[in-house]
C-alpha positions as CSV (number, residue, x, y, z in Angstrom):
1,M,0.2,0.1,0.1
2,K,1.2,3.6,-0.6
3,N,1.1,7.2,1.1
4,F,-1.0,5.5,4.0
5,A,1.6,5.8,6.6
6,N,0.0,8.6,8.1
7,A,-3.8,7.6,7.8
8,E,-5.6,7.4,11.1
9,F,-9.1,6.6,10.9
10,S,-12.1,5.4,13.8
11,P,-13.0,2.3,14.3
12,E,-16.3,2.6,13.2
13,V,-14.3,4.2,9.7
14,I,-12.2,0.4,9.8
15,D,-15.3,-1.4,9.9
16,L,-17.3,0.2,7.6
17,M,-13.9,-0.3,5.4
18,T,-13.8,-4.0,5.6
19,I,-17.5,-3.5,4.5
20,A,-17.3,-1.6,1.8
21,L,-13.8,-3.9,0.9
22,E,-15.3,-7.5,1.4
23,G,-18.7,-6.3,-0.8
24,A,-16.9,-5.2,-3.9
25,V,-14.0,-7.9,-3.7
26,A,-17.3,-10.6,-3.4
27,T,-18.9,-8.9,-6.8
28,L,-15.2,-9.7,-8.5
29,P,-15.1,-12.6,-10.6
30,E,-13.2,-15.7,-9.5
31,P,-10.1,-16.1,-9.4
32,V,-9.7,-12.7,-8.2
33,H,-6.2,-11.3,-8.0
34,S,-4.6,-10.2,-5.2
35,S,-3.6,-6.7,-7.3
36,H,-7.3,-6.2,-7.9
37,V,-7.9,-6.5,-3.6
38,T,-4.8,-4.0,-3.4
39,A,-6.2,-1.5,-5.7
40,L,-9.8,-1.9,-4.6
41,A,-8.7,-1.4,-0.8
42,E,-6.4,1.7,-1.6
43,S,-9.0,2.7,-3.3
44,I,-10.9,2.8,-0.3
45,L,-8.2,4.1,2.2
46,R,-8.5,7.5,-0.8
47,T,-11.8,7.2,-0.8
48,A,-12.6,7.6,3.4
49,G,-9.8,9.9,3.9
50,A,-11.3,12.4,2.1
51,G,-14.1,12.3,4.4
52,E,-16.9,9.3,2.9
53,R,-18.4,7.3,5.1
54,D,-20.8,5.5,2.9
55,V,-20.2,1.8,2.6
56,A,-22.5,1.8,-0.9
57,N,-20.2,5.1,-1.8
58,L,-17.3,3.7,-0.8
59,Q,-17.6,0.3,-2.5
60,R,-18.9,1.8,-6.0
61,V,-16.0,4.2,-6.0
62,A,-13.6,1.3,-5.9
63,L,-15.0,-0.5,-7.7
64,L,-14.9,2.3,-11.2
65,E,-11.6,2.7,-10.5
66,L,-10.7,-0.5,-11.0
67,Q,-13.0,-0.9,-13.7
68,L,-11.2,2.7,-15.5
69,A,-7.0,1.1,-14.4
70,P,-5.0,0.5,-17.2
71,R,-4.6,-3.5,-17.5
72,H,-1.0,-3.8,-17.8
73,G,0.1,-7.9,-19.6
């Protein structure tokens, strides 16, 4: 994970981010690649760091960013 060394979140926000990540990962087709999970987690951290607290919005932004990310390979 990059650029999150100084991030601080309350236990409640961590719970929201966890729910958003689990929900986003559950929508991915099998097999789920670790790079996709990492990208989703980083997006959720960034979006929550910007103040978003709605689980659906955290999940939606992460999935959109993953969909728009350049494909390598």
